[in-house]
C-alpha positions in Angstrom: 0.0 0.0 0.0 1.4 3.4 -1.0 2.4 5.8 1.7 0.0 8.7 2.2 1.2 12.0 0.8 2.5 14.5 3.4 1.4 18.2 3.2 3.4 20.7 5.2 2.5 24.4 5.9 5.4 26.3 7.3 3.7 28.9 9.4 5.4 32.2 8.8 3.3 34.5 11.0 3.5 35.2 14.7 -0.2 34.7 15.2 -3.0 32.6 13.9 -5.6 34.8 12.2 -9.2 33.5 11.9 -9.0 33.1 8.2 -5.8 31.0 8.6 -7.5 28.8 11.2 -10.4 28.1 8.8 -7.9 27.3 6.0 -5.9 24.9 8.3 -9.1 23.2 9.5 -10.1 22.7 5.9 -6.7 21.2 5.0 -6.7 18.9 8.0 -10.1 17.6 7.0 -9.3 17.1 3.3 -5.9 15.5 3.9 -7.2 13.0 6.5 -6.4 9.4 5.6 -9.3 7.2 4.7 -8.3 4.6 7.4 -8.8 5.2 11.1 -5.1 5.1 11.7 -3.8 8.3 13.3 -1.2 8.9 10.6 0.1 12.4 10.3 -0.6 13.8 6.8 -0.8 17.5 7.6 2.1 19.2 9.3 2.1 22.7 10.7 5.8 23.7 11.2 7.7 26.6 12.6 4.9 27.6 15.0 6.0 30.2 17.6 6.0 28.5 21.0 3.2 30.7 22.4 1.0 29.8 19.4 1.9 26.1 19.6 0.9 26.1 23.3 -2.5 27.7 22.5 -3.6 26.1 19.2 -7.4 26.0 19.0 -9.0 22.7 20.0 -10.7 22.5 16.7 -7.3 22.0 15.1 -5.7 19.7 17.7 -8.8 17.4 17.5 -7.6 16.3 14.0 -5.5 13.2 14.6 -3.8 13.6 11.2 -2.5 17.0 12.2 1.1 17.2 13.5 2.0 20.6 14.9 5.5 21.6 15.9 7.8 24.5 16.6 10.5 22.9 14.5 11.3 23.9 10.9 10.1 21.7 8.0 13.6 20.3 7.4 13.5 18.6 10.9 10.4 16.6 10.2 10.9 12.9 10.9 11.1 10.9 7.6 11.5 13.9 5.4 14.2 13.6 2.7 15.0 16.7 0.7 15.0 14.7 -2.6 11.4 13.6 -1.9 10.1 17.2 -1.3 8.3 19.6 -3.6 8.2 23.3 -2.5 5.2 25.1 -4.0 6.9 28.2 -5.4 5.2 30.9 -7.5 8.6 31.5 -9.1 9.3 27.9 -10.0 9.9 27.3 -13.7 7.8 24.1 -13.9 4.1 23.6 -13.0 3.0 20.7 -10.9 2.1 17.6 -13.0 0.6 14.1 -12.2 4.0 12.4 -12.6 5.2 14.4 -9.6 3.0 12.2 -7.5 5.2 9.2 -8.4 8.5 10.9 -7.5 7.6 13.0 -4.5 5.9 12.3 -1.2 6.1 15.6 0.6 4.6 18.9 -0.5 5.6 22.1 1.3 3.6 25.4 1.4 4.7 28.6 3.0 2.8 31.7 4.1 3.1 32.9 0.6 -0.1 31.8 -1.0 -3.0 34.0 0.1 -1.0 37.2 0.5 -2.5 40.2 -1.3 -0.5 41.7 -2.8 1.7 38.6 -2.9 5.1 38.8 -1.1 8.0 36.5 -1.9 8.0 34.8 1.4 8.9 31.6 -0.3 12.5 32.9 -0.2 12.5 31.8 3.4 12.0 28.2 2.2 14.2 28.0 -0.9 17.3 27.7 1.3 16.5 24.0 1.8 17.1 23.2 -1.9 13.7 21.5 -2.4 12.4 20.9 -5.9 10.2 23.8 -6.9 6.8 23.6 -8.6 4.2 26.1 -9.2 0.4 25.9 -9.6 0.0 28.3 -12.5 0.3 32.1 -12.7 -2.7 33.1 -10.5 -2.4 33.5 -6.7 -4.2 31.0 -4.5 -5.2 30.7 -0.9 -3.2 28.1 1.1 -6.1 25.6 1.3 -6.8 26.0 -2.4 -3.1 25.3 -3.2 -3.2 22.1 -1.1 -6.5 21.1 -2.8 -5.1 21.6 -6.2 -1.9 19.8 -5.4 -3.9 16.8 -4.2 -6.0 16.8 -7.3 -2.8 16.7 -9.5 -0.6 14.3 -7.6 -3.2 12.0 -6.0 -6.1 12.1 -8.5 -3.8 12.5 -11.5 -5.8 15.5 -12.9 -3.5 17.7 -15.1 -3.4 21.3 -13.8 -5.0 22.6 -17.0 -8.0 20.2 -16.6 -9.0 21.5 -13.1 -12.0 23.9 -13.2 -11.1 27.2 -11.7 -12.8 30.4 -10.8 -10.6 33.5 -10.7 -11.3 36.5 -8.6 -14.9 35.6 -7.6 -17.2 38.3 -6.5 -19.0 37.6 -3.2 -22.2 39.4 -2.2 -21.6 40.7 1.4 -24.9 42.6 1.7 -27.9 43.7 -0.4 -26.0 46.5 -1.9 -22.4 45.5 -1.6 -20.0 42.9 -3.0 -16.3 42.2 -2.7 -13.9 40.6 -5.2 -11.6 38.0 -3.9 -8.1 38.4 -5.4 -7.4 34.7 -5.7 -8.0 31.6 -7.8 -10.3 28.9 -6.4 -11.3 25.4 -7.5 -14.9 25.5 -8.9 -17.3 23.2 -7.0 -20.0 21.0 -8.5 -22.4 23.8 -7.7 -20.4 26.2 -9.8 -19.3 28.2 -6.8 -15.7 28.6 -5.5 -14.7 26.0 -2.9 -13.9 27.8 0.3 -13.4 26.6 3.9 -16.6 26.3 6.0 -17.3 29.6 7.6 -15.1 31.6 5.3 -17.9 33.5 3.5 -19.4 34.5 6.8 -16.0 35.7 8.0 -15.5 37.7 4.8 -18.9 39.3 5.3 -18.2 40.1 8.9 -14.8 41.7 8.1 -16.5 43.7 5.3 -19.1 45.0 7.6 -16.5 46.0 10.2 -14.6 47.9 7.5 -17.8 49.7 6.5 -18.6 50.6 10.1 -15.1 51.9 10.6 -15.7 54.4 7.9 -18.9 55.8 9.5 
């Protein structure tokens, strides 16, 4: 039986914002192995000690989640030649064949920034093989979802249905454009973590109130 793929998010912020928590919960759910074995498949690395000590119970309840203050390079079983770094500046896109060659996929706090910052530079020092997921910025949970579709379900990147910069209605008279690419769901809507739309609406209403 093939080993489950390992997905690593190197946490590059001092805190855990609400949107990040929702994305991490989504990743933990979607990367959970089909068997009941508590096998780590989602790793949160480089957590500040204070954040590590106070991770929300919703996250720690996921048995496939491995949280650590260590850097990604210190993960048990990780070999640099088996790792792909998702890098917007990589020369080659992720492809289904990568699923045969690589078992670890590393994401930094780079996907989901608007405007995007080159925070991947903090991870290139490890010498991992770089791959990108096309030219359009994605949220972290979307990047993991797309990677899984390509390397586990063998769907070529150009065959995945996407929605770019969707417009979300936040009130009767207002809408907001999300500056990212999402996977299109069966209902034709962008796939987002549970609770994310409500959080976006809440933040938009706060922003509007601040202007009053």
